[in-house]
C-alpha positions as CSV (number, residue, x, y, z in Angstrom):
1,M,0.0,0.0,0.0
2,N,1.1,3.5,-0.7
3,P,2.9,4.7,2.4
4,I,1.0,8.1,2.5
5,K,-2.3,6.3,2.2
6,K,-1.3,3.8,4.9
7,L,-0.2,6.6,7.2
8,R,-3.4,8.5,6.6
9,I,-5.7,5.5,7.1
10,E,-4.0,3.3,9.6
11,T,-2.1,5.7,11.8
12,L,-3.7,9.1,11.5
13,K,-7.2,7.7,10.9
14,L,-8.1,10.5,8.6
15,S,-10.4,10.7,5.6
16,L,-9.1,12.3,2.4
17,K,-11.1,15.4,3.2
18,E,-9.6,15.6,6.7
19,M,-6.1,15.1,5.3
20,S,-6.8,17.8,2.8
21,L,-7.8,20.2,5.6
22,L,-4.8,19.2,7.7
23,T,-2.2,19.7,4.9
24,D,-4.0,22.6,3.1
25,L,-3.7,20.6,-0.1
26,S,-6.5,20.0,-2.5
27,Y,-8.4,16.7,-2.4
28,E,-7.2,16.1,-6.0
29,T,-3.6,16.6,-5.1
30,L,-3.9,14.0,-2.3
31,V,-5.6,11.5,-4.6
32,R,-2.7,12.0,-7.1
33,V,-0.1,11.4,-4.4
34,E,-2.0,8.3,-3.2
35,N,-2.3,6.9,-6.7
36,G,1.4,7.5,-7.4
37,R,0.8,10.1,-10.0
38,V,3.5,12.4,-8.6
39,K,7.2,11.6,-8.3
40,K,7.6,13.5,-5.1
41,I,5.4,14.2,-2.1
42,P,4.5,17.9,-2.0
43,K,6.8,19.8,0.3
44,K,3.8,21.3,2.2
45,M,2.6,17.8,3.1
46,L,6.0,16.7,4.2
47,E,6.3,19.8,6.4
48,I,3.0,19.1,8.1
49,L,3.8,15.4,8.6
50,N,7.2,16.4,10.0
51,G,5.5,18.7,12.4
52,L,3.4,15.7,13.6
53,G,6.5,13.8,14.4
54,Y,7.0,11.8,11.2
55,C,10.4,12.0,9.5
56,D,10.0,13.6,6.1
57,E,13.1,11.9,4.8
58,V,11.8,8.4,5.7
59,I,8.4,9.2,4.3
60,S,10.0,10.4,1.0
61,L,12.2,7.4,0.8
62,D,9.3,5.0,1.5
63,Y,7.2,6.7,-1.1
64,G,10.0,6.6,-3.7
65,E,10.5,2.9,-3.1
66,W,6.8,2.2,-3.3
67,L,6.5,4.1,-6.5
68,H,9.5,2.3,-8.0
69,R,7.9,-1.1,-7.1
70,E,4.6,0.0,-8.7
71,Q,6.4,1.1,-11.9
72,Q,8.2,-2.3,-12.0
73,K,4.9,-4.2,-11.7
74,V,3.5,-2.3,-14.7
75,K,6.7,-2.9,-16.7
76,N,6.8,-6.5,-15.8
77,S,3.1,-7.1,-16.7
78,F,3.6,-5.3,-20.0
79,H,6.6,-7.5,-20.9
80,T,4.7,-10.6,-19.9
81,S,1.6,-9.7,-21.9
82,T,3.6,-8.9,-25.1
83,K,5.4,-12.2,-25.2
């Protein structure tokens, strides 16, 4: 699971709307982050999470690793389906 989505749901227990209000980011931006449509987590979000006691560097690294795994899944499924 996307580490941002996991943090939001399992740890912070927030809806997307609540996370949007907390981070002052649009609902659409949060959906894009949770769907892996951005390469980097918005700085504003990292600052808020850092203020809540979460290490922004660890969150960024976890997100980058998750995104890479998701990209690999797509590439692997593409190569498998074209053989």
